[in-house]
DSSP file (Angstrom, degrees, kcal/mol; ACC not computed):
  #  RESIDUE AA STRUCTURE BP1 BP2  ACC     N-H-->O    O-->H-N    N-H-->O    O-->H-N    TCO  KAPPA ALPHA  PHI   PSI    X-CA   Y-CA   Z-CA
    1    1 A M     >        0   0    0      0, 0.0     4,-1.6     0, 0.0     3,-0.3   0.000 360.0 360.0 360.0 -37.7    0.0    0.0    0.0
    2    2 A A  H  >  +     0   0    0      1,-0.2     4,-2.1     2,-0.2     5,-0.2   0.870 360.0  57.6 -62.5 -35.7    2.8    2.4    0.8
    3    3 A G  H  > S+     0   0    0      1,-0.2     4,-2.0     2,-0.2    -1,-0.2   0.877 104.1  52.3 -62.1 -37.6    4.2    2.0   -2.7
    4    4 A G  H  > S+     0   0    0     -3,-0.3     4,-2.0     1,-0.2    -1,-0.2   0.878 107.8  51.4 -65.6 -38.0    0.8    3.2   -4.2
    5    5 A E  H  X S+     0   0    0     -4,-1.6     4,-2.1     2,-0.2    -2,-0.2   0.913 110.1  47.9 -66.5 -41.9    0.9    6.3   -2.0
    6    6 A S  H  X S+     0   0    0     -4,-2.1     4,-2.0     1,-0.2    -1,-0.2   0.873 109.8  54.1 -68.3 -33.8    4.4    7.3   -3.1
    7    7 A G  H  X S+     0   0    0     -4,-2.0     4,-1.8     2,-0.2    -1,-0.2   0.905 107.9  49.6 -63.3 -40.9    3.4    6.7   -6.7
    8    8 A K  H  X S+     0   0    0     -4,-2.0     4,-1.9     1,-0.2    -2,-0.2   0.904 109.5  51.8 -63.7 -41.4    0.5    9.1   -6.2
    9    9 A G  H  X S+     0   0    0     -4,-2.1     4,-2.4     1,-0.2    -1,-0.2   0.865 105.7  55.6 -62.5 -36.2    2.8   11.6   -4.7
   10   10 A M  H  X S+     0   0    0     -4,-2.0     4,-2.8     1,-0.2    -1,-0.2   0.911 107.3  48.7 -63.8 -41.7    5.1   11.3   -7.7
   11   11 A Y  H  X S+     0   0    0     -4,-1.8     4,-2.2     2,-0.2    -1,-0.2   0.862 109.8  52.1 -67.8 -34.9    2.2   12.2  -10.1
   12   12 A E  H  X S+     0   0    0     -4,-1.9     4,-1.9     2,-0.2    -1,-0.2   0.926 112.1  45.8 -64.9 -43.3    1.3   15.2   -7.9
   13   13 A K  H  X S+     0   0    0     -4,-2.4     4,-2.6     1,-0.2    -2,-0.2   0.916 111.7  51.8 -64.1 -42.7    4.9   16.4   -8.1
   14   14 A A  H  X S+     0   0    0     -4,-2.8     4,-2.6     1,-0.2    -1,-0.2   0.876 108.1  52.5 -62.7 -36.3    5.0   15.7  -11.8
   15   15 A G  H  X S+     0   0    0     -4,-2.2     4,-2.0     2,-0.2    -1,-0.2   0.899 109.6  48.2 -64.7 -40.5    1.8   17.8  -12.3
   16   16 A K  H  X S+     0   0    0     -4,-1.9     4,-2.2     2,-0.2    -2,-0.2   0.902 111.9  49.6 -66.2 -40.7    3.4   20.7  -10.4
   17   17 A V  H  X S+     0   0    0     -4,-2.6     4,-2.7     1,-0.2    -2,-0.2   0.917 109.5  51.7 -63.8 -42.4    6.5   20.4  -12.5
   18   18 A A  H  X S+     0   0    0     -4,-2.6     4,-2.3     1,-0.2    -1,-0.2   0.895 109.0  51.0 -61.5 -39.9    4.4   20.4  -15.7
   19   19 A E  H  X S+     0   0    0     -4,-2.0     4,-2.2     2,-0.2    -1,-0.2   0.918 111.2  47.5 -62.7 -44.2    2.6   23.5  -14.5
   20   20 A V  H  X S+     0   0    0     -4,-2.2     4,-2.8     1,-0.2    -2,-0.2   0.905 111.1  51.5 -64.6 -41.8    5.9   25.3  -13.8
   21   21 A L  H  X S+     0   0    0     -4,-2.7     4,-2.6     2,-0.2    -1,-0.2   0.890 109.4  49.9 -64.6 -38.8    7.3   24.2  -17.2
   22   22 A R  H  X S+     0   0    0     -4,-2.3     4,-2.2     2,-0.2    -1,-0.2   0.925 112.2  47.8 -63.4 -43.7    4.2   25.6  -19.0
   23   23 A E  H  X S+     0   0    0     -4,-2.2     4,-2.4     1,-0.2    -2,-0.2   0.910 112.5  49.1 -63.7 -42.1    4.5   28.9  -17.1
   24   24 A F  H  X S+     0   0    0     -4,-2.8     4,-2.8     1,-0.2    -2,-0.2   0.912 109.6  51.8 -63.4 -41.8    8.2   29.0  -18.0
   25   25 A D  H  X S+     0   0    0     -4,-2.6     4,-2.2     2,-0.2    -1,-0.2   0.894 109.8  49.8 -62.0 -40.4    7.5   28.3  -21.7
   26   26 A T  H  X S+     0   0    0     -4,-2.2     4,-2.3     2,-0.2    -1,-0.2   0.928 113.0  46.1 -62.7 -46.2    4.9   31.1  -21.7
   27   27 A L  H  X S+     0   0    0     -4,-2.4     4,-2.8     1,-0.2    -2,-0.2   0.878 110.2  54.0 -65.5 -37.9    7.4   33.5  -20.2
   28   28 A R  H  X S+     0   0    0     -4,-2.8     4,-2.4     2,-0.2     5,-0.2   0.924 110.0  47.0 -62.6 -44.3   10.1   32.4  -22.5
   29   29 A G  H  X S+     0   0    0     -4,-2.2     4,-2.1     2,-0.2    -2,-0.2   0.908 112.8  48.9 -63.1 -42.4    7.9   33.1  -25.5
   30   30 A R  H  X S+     0   0    0     -4,-2.3     4,-2.6     2,-0.2     5,-0.3   0.909 110.3  52.4 -63.4 -42.2    6.9   36.5  -24.1
   31   31 A F  H  X S+     0   0    0     -4,-2.8     4,-2.8     1,-0.2     5,-0.2   0.958 112.2  43.5 -58.2 -53.1   10.6   37.4  -23.5
   32   32 A W  H  X S+     0   0    0     -4,-2.4     4,-2.5     1,-0.2     5,-0.2   0.839 112.6  54.4 -66.3 -32.0   11.7   36.6  -27.0
   33   33 A G  H  X S+     0   0    0     -4,-2.1     4,-2.3    -5,-0.2    -1,-0.2   0.960 113.6  39.6 -64.3 -51.2    8.6   38.4  -28.5
   34   34 A H  H  X S+     0   0    0     -4,-2.6     4,-2.5     2,-0.2     5,-0.2   0.914 116.9  51.1 -64.0 -42.9    9.3   41.6  -26.6
   35   35 A Y  H  X S+     0   0    0     -4,-2.8     4,-2.0    -5,-0.3    -2,-0.2   0.940 112.6  45.2 -60.9 -48.4   13.1   41.3  -27.2
   36   36 A G  H  X S+     0   0    0     -4,-2.5     4,-2.3    -5,-0.2    -1,-0.2   0.910 114.1  48.0 -63.2 -43.8   12.7   40.8  -30.9
   37   37 A Q  H  X S+     0   0    0     -4,-2.3     4,-2.5    -5,-0.2    -1,-0.2   0.876 109.5  52.9 -67.6 -36.8   10.2   43.6  -31.4
   38   38 A A  H  X S+     0   0    0     -4,-2.5     4,-2.3     2,-0.2    -1,-0.2   0.904 110.9  47.8 -63.5 -40.3   12.3   46.0  -29.4
   39   39 A R  H  X S+     0   0    0     -4,-2.0     4,-2.3    -5,-0.2    -2,-0.2   0.900 110.7  51.0 -67.1 -40.5   15.3   45.2  -31.6
   40   40 A V  H  X S+     0   0    0     -4,-2.3     4,-2.6     2,-0.2    -2,-0.2   0.934 111.5  47.9 -61.4 -45.9   13.2   45.6  -34.8
   41   41 A C  H  X S+     0   0    0     -4,-2.5     4,-2.7     1,-0.2    -2,-0.2   0.914 110.5  51.5 -61.4 -43.6   11.9   49.0  -33.6
   42   42 A A  H  X S+     0   0    0     -4,-2.3     4,-2.2     1,-0.2    -1,-0.2   0.908 111.4  47.7 -61.2 -41.9   15.5   50.1  -32.7
   43   43 A R  H  X S+     0   0    0     -4,-2.3     4,-2.4     2,-0.2    -1,-0.2   0.924 112.3  48.4 -65.9 -44.2   16.7   49.1  -36.2
   44   44 A R  H  X S+     0   0    0     -4,-2.6     4,-2.7     2,-0.2    -2,-0.2   0.892 110.2  52.3 -64.0 -38.9   13.8   50.9  -37.9
   45   45 A I  H  X S+     0   0    0     -4,-2.7     4,-2.7     2,-0.2     5,-0.2   0.940 109.9  49.1 -60.3 -46.9   14.4   54.0  -35.8
   46   46 A A  H  X S+     0   0    0     -4,-2.2     4,-2.3     1,-0.2    -2,-0.2   0.911 112.4  47.9 -60.6 -42.9   18.1   54.0  -36.8
   47   47 A L  H  X S+     0   0    0     -4,-2.4     4,-2.4     2,-0.2    -1,-0.2   0.912 112.6  47.9 -64.9 -42.5   17.1   53.6  -40.5
   48   48 A R  H  X S+     0   0    0     -4,-2.7     4,-2.4     2,-0.2    -2,-0.2   0.907 112.7  48.4 -65.9 -41.0   14.6   56.4  -40.4
   49   49 A K  H  X S+     0   0    0     -4,-2.7     4,-2.4     2,-0.2    -1,-0.2   0.896 111.0  51.4 -65.4 -39.5   17.0   58.8  -38.6
   50   50 A E  H  X S+     0   0    0     -4,-2.3     4,-2.7    -5,-0.2    -2,-0.2   0.924 110.9  47.8 -60.6 -45.6   19.6   58.0  -41.1
   51   51 A K  H  X S+     0   0    0     -4,-2.4     4,-3.2     1,-0.2     5,-0.4   0.895 110.2  52.4 -63.0 -40.6   17.2   58.7  -44.0
   52   52 A L  H  X S+     0   0    0     -4,-2.4     4,-1.4     1,-0.2    -1,-0.2   0.908 113.1  44.2 -63.0 -42.0   16.2   62.0  -42.3
   53   53 A E  H  < S+     0   0    0     -4,-2.4     4,-0.3     2,-0.2    -2,-0.2   0.927 119.8  41.3 -65.5 -45.1   19.8   63.1  -42.0
   54   54 A R  H  < S+     0   0    0     -4,-2.7    -2,-0.2    -5,-0.2    -3,-0.2   0.905 133.7  16.7 -72.2 -44.3   20.7   62.0  -45.5
   55   55 A E  H >X S+     0   0    0     -4,-3.2     3,-0.9    -5,-0.2     4,-0.6   0.373  91.3 105.9-114.6   2.6   17.6   63.2  -47.4
   56   56 A G  G >< S+     0   0    0     -4,-1.4     3,-0.9    -5,-0.4    -3,-0.1   0.844  79.7  52.7 -55.8 -39.1   16.0   65.6  -45.0
   57   57 A E  G 34 S+     0   0    0     -4,-0.3    -1,-0.3     1,-0.2    -2,-0.1   0.810 110.2  48.3 -68.3 -29.1   17.1   68.7  -46.9
   58   58 A N  G <4 S+     0   0    0     -3,-0.9    -1,-0.2    -4,-0.1    -2,-0.2   0.460  96.5  92.5 -91.1  -1.1   15.6   67.4  -50.2
   59   59 A M  S << S-     0   0    0     -3,-0.9     2,-0.1    -4,-0.6    -3,-0.0  -0.560  79.8-111.8 -91.2 155.3   12.2   66.5  -48.6
   60   60 A S     >  -     0   0    0     -2,-0.2     4,-2.5     1,-0.1     5,-0.2  -0.397  34.7-106.4 -74.9 164.7    9.2   68.6  -48.4
   61   61 A A  H  > S+     0   0    0      1,-0.2     4,-2.4     2,-0.2     5,-0.2   0.866 121.8  52.5 -60.9 -36.2    8.1   69.8  -44.9
   62   62 A V  H  > S+     0   0    0      2,-0.2     4,-2.6     1,-0.2    -1,-0.2   0.924 109.6  47.5 -67.0 -44.9    5.2   67.3  -45.0
   63   63 A E  H  > S+     0   0    0      2,-0.2     4,-2.2     1,-0.2    -2,-0.2   0.917 113.1  49.0 -62.5 -43.0    7.5   64.3  -45.8
   64   64 A R  H  X S+     0   0    0     -4,-2.5     4,-2.3     1,-0.2    -2,-0.2   0.915 111.8  48.9 -61.6 -43.6   10.0   65.4  -43.1
   65   65 A M  H  X S+     0   0    0     -4,-2.4     4,-2.5     2,-0.2    -2,-0.2   0.908 109.6  51.6 -64.8 -42.3    7.2   65.7  -40.6
   66   66 A R  H  X S+     0   0    0     -4,-2.6     4,-2.5     1,-0.2    -1,-0.2   0.912 110.8  48.8 -59.6 -42.8    5.7   62.3  -41.5
   67   67 A L  H  X S+     0   0    0     -4,-2.2     4,-2.3     2,-0.2    -1,-0.2   0.902 111.3  49.1 -65.2 -41.0    9.2   60.7  -41.0
   68   68 A M  H  X S+     0   0    0     -4,-2.3     4,-2.2     2,-0.2    -2,-0.2   0.882 111.7  49.1 -66.2 -38.1    9.6   62.5  -37.6
   69   69 A V  H  X S+     0   0    0     -4,-2.5     4,-2.7     2,-0.2    -2,-0.2   0.904 110.1  51.5 -66.5 -41.1    6.2   61.3  -36.5
   70   70 A E  H  X S+     0   0    0     -4,-2.5     4,-2.5     2,-0.2    -2,-0.2   0.912 110.1  49.2 -62.2 -42.1    7.0   57.7  -37.6
   71   71 A I  H  X S+     0   0    0     -4,-2.3     4,-2.4     2,-0.2    -2,-0.2   0.922 111.1  50.2 -61.6 -44.2   10.3   57.9  -35.6
   72   72 A H  H  X S+     0   0    0     -4,-2.2     4,-2.1     1,-0.2    -2,-0.2   0.919 111.2  48.2 -60.9 -44.7    8.3   59.1  -32.6
   73   73 A D  H  X S+     0   0    0     -4,-2.7     4,-2.4     1,-0.2    -1,-0.2   0.902 111.4  50.2 -63.1 -41.6    5.8   56.3  -32.9
   74   74 A L  H  X S+     0   0    0     -4,-2.5     4,-2.6     1,-0.2    -1,-0.2   0.881 108.9  52.1 -65.1 -37.7    8.5   53.7  -33.3
   75   75 A E  H  X S+     0   0    0     -4,-2.4     4,-2.2     2,-0.2    -1,-0.2   0.897 110.4  48.3 -65.1 -39.4   10.3   55.1  -30.2
   76   76 A A  H  X S+     0   0    0     -4,-2.1     4,-2.1     2,-0.2    -2,-0.2   0.914 112.4  48.8 -65.8 -42.0    7.0   54.8  -28.2
   77   77 A R  H  X S+     0   0    0     -4,-2.4     4,-2.1     2,-0.2    -2,-0.2   0.907 110.4  51.1 -63.5 -42.3    6.5   51.2  -29.4
   78   78 A K  H  X S+     0   0    0     -4,-2.6     4,-2.5     1,-0.2    -1,-0.2   0.910 108.5  52.0 -61.6 -42.9   10.1   50.3  -28.5
   79   79 A R  H  X S+     0   0    0     -4,-2.2     4,-2.5     1,-0.2    -1,-0.2   0.906 108.1  51.6 -61.1 -41.5    9.6   51.7  -25.0
   80   80 A R  H  X S+     0   0    0     -4,-2.1     4,-2.3     1,-0.2    -1,-0.2   0.911 111.4  46.9 -62.3 -41.2    6.5   49.6  -24.6
   81   81 A H  H  X S+     0   0    0     -4,-2.1     4,-2.4     2,-0.2    -1,-0.2   0.878 110.8  52.1 -68.6 -36.1    8.4   46.5  -25.6
   82   82 A E  H  X S+     0   0    0     -4,-2.5     4,-2.4     2,-0.2    -2,-0.2   0.899 110.2  48.6 -65.4 -39.2   11.2   47.3  -23.3
   83   83 A Q  H  X S+     0   0    0     -4,-2.5     4,-2.5     2,-0.2    -2,-0.2   0.911 111.6  49.6 -65.6 -41.2    8.8   47.7  -20.4
   84   84 A G  H  X S+     0   0    0     -4,-2.3     4,-2.4     1,-0.2    -2,-0.2   0.882 110.0  51.8 -62.0 -38.1    7.2   44.4  -21.3
   85   85 A L  H  X S+     0   0    0     -4,-2.4     4,-2.3     2,-0.2    -2,-0.2   0.918 109.8  48.3 -64.9 -44.5   10.7   42.8  -21.4
   86   86 A E  H  X S+     0   0    0     -4,-2.4     4,-2.1     2,-0.2    -2,-0.2   0.928 112.6  48.4 -61.2 -45.4   11.5   44.2  -17.9
   87   87 A Q  H  X S+     0   0    0     -4,-2.5     4,-2.3     1,-0.2    -2,-0.2   0.901 111.2  50.7 -62.3 -41.3    8.2   42.9  -16.5
   88   88 A T  H  X S+     0   0    0     -4,-2.4     4,-2.5     1,-0.2    -1,-0.2   0.896 108.6  51.3 -64.5 -40.4    8.8   39.5  -18.1
   89   89 A M  H  X S+     0   0    0     -4,-2.3     4,-2.2     2,-0.2    -1,-0.2   0.884 109.7  50.5 -65.1 -36.8   12.3   39.3  -16.6
   90   90 A E  H  X S+     0   0    0     -4,-2.1     4,-2.3     2,-0.2    -2,-0.2   0.913 110.5  49.7 -64.2 -41.7   10.8   40.1  -13.2
   91   91 A D  H  X S+     0   0    0     -4,-2.3     4,-2.3     1,-0.2    -2,-0.2   0.892 110.2  50.5 -63.2 -39.7    8.2   37.3  -13.7
   92   92 A I  H  X S+     0   0    0     -4,-2.5     4,-2.7     2,-0.2    -1,-0.2   0.904 109.4  51.0 -64.6 -41.1   10.9   34.9  -14.7
   93   93 A A  H  X S+     0   0    0     -4,-2.2     4,-2.3     2,-0.2    -2,-0.2   0.909 110.4  49.2 -63.1 -41.5   12.9   35.8  -11.6
   94   94 A R  H  X S+     0   0    0     -4,-2.3     4,-2.4     2,-0.2    -2,-0.2   0.912 112.0  48.6 -63.7 -41.4    9.8   35.2   -9.4
   95   95 A L  H  X S+     0   0    0     -4,-2.3     4,-2.7     2,-0.2    -2,-0.2   0.913 110.6  50.7 -64.6 -42.2    9.3   31.9  -11.1
   96   96 A A  H  X S+     0   0    0     -4,-2.7     4,-2.8     2,-0.2    -1,-0.2   0.902 110.6  49.4 -62.0 -40.7   12.9   30.9  -10.6
   97   97 A K  H  X S+     0   0    0     -4,-2.3     4,-2.6     2,-0.2    -1,-0.2   0.920 111.2  49.5 -64.0 -42.7   12.7   31.8   -6.9
   98   98 A R  H  X S+     0   0    0     -4,-2.4     4,-2.1     2,-0.2    -2,-0.2   0.900 111.7  48.8 -62.6 -40.6    9.5   29.8   -6.6
   99   99 A I  H  X S+     0   0    0     -4,-2.7     4,-2.6     2,-0.2    -2,-0.2   0.936 111.6  49.5 -64.5 -46.0   11.2   26.8   -8.3
  100  100 A G  H  X S+     0   0    0     -4,-2.8     4,-2.1     1,-0.2    -2,-0.2   0.907 111.4  48.4 -59.9 -43.8   14.2   27.1   -6.0
  101  101 A E  H  X S+     0   0    0     -4,-2.6     4,-1.1     1,-0.2    -1,-0.2   0.886 113.0  49.0 -64.7 -37.8   12.1   27.3   -2.9
  102  102 A G  H  X S+     0   0    0     -4,-2.1     4,-0.9    -5,-0.2    -2,-0.2   0.883 110.8  49.4 -68.5 -39.5   10.1   24.2   -4.1
  103  103 A L  H  X S+     0   0    0     -4,-2.6     4,-0.7     1,-0.2     3,-0.3   0.894 115.6  42.0 -68.6 -39.5   13.3   22.2   -4.8
  104  104 A F  H  X S+     0   0    0     -4,-2.1     4,-2.1    -5,-0.2    -1,-0.2   0.646  98.9  74.6 -84.6 -13.1   14.9   22.9   -1.5
  105  105 A A  H  X S+     0   0    0     -4,-1.1     4,-1.9     1,-0.2    -1,-0.2   0.910  96.1  49.6 -63.5 -40.6   11.7   22.4    0.5
  106  106 A S  H  X S+     0   0    0     -4,-0.9     4,-1.9    -3,-0.3    -1,-0.2   0.871 110.1  51.0 -67.7 -34.8   11.9   18.6    0.0
  107  107 A E  H  X S+     0   0    0     -4,-0.7     4,-1.7     2,-0.2    -1,-0.2   0.876 108.4  51.8 -68.8 -36.2   15.5   18.6    1.2
  108  108 A R  H  X S+     0   0    0     -4,-2.1     4,-0.6     1,-0.2    -2,-0.2   0.891 108.9  50.9 -66.3 -37.9   14.6   20.6    4.3
  109  109 A E  H >< S+     0   0    0     -4,-1.9     3,-0.8     1,-0.2    -1,-0.2   0.904 110.5  48.8 -65.4 -39.9   11.9   18.0    5.1
  110  110 A E  H 3< S+     0   0    0     -4,-1.9    -1,-0.2     1,-0.2    -2,-0.2   0.822 105.0  60.1 -68.1 -31.1   14.3   15.2    4.7
  111  111 A G  H 3<        0   0    0     -4,-1.7    -1,-0.2     1,-0.2    -2,-0.2   0.631 360.0 360.0 -73.5 -14.3   16.9   16.9    7.0
  112  112 A R    <<        0   0    0     -3,-0.8    -1,-0.2    -4,-0.6    -2,-0.1   0.499 360.0 360.0 -62.4 360.0   14.5   17.0    9.9
């Protein structure tokens, strides 16, 4: 009978591990999404600024203004992705702490 109880405990632990892995996978996807989009925005900003420097004198005022507005919008978008990236890293740190506490909890119980 004792073997059946430990087997049940193993499945409960495996379920908890599966839950943590799903959460980690979600956070990993969110991290790479924000990171990639922030890099794309940074590259586009650099290209637009380069174009403004290179061709700004030959552009009409309307074209110049559109380019400046586009740069402004891209900078705002980049900031949002950077904030999302920071929040995701904080969430990952909390998950890592939770995992660490869970892993060492069983060792503390055995040490009693």
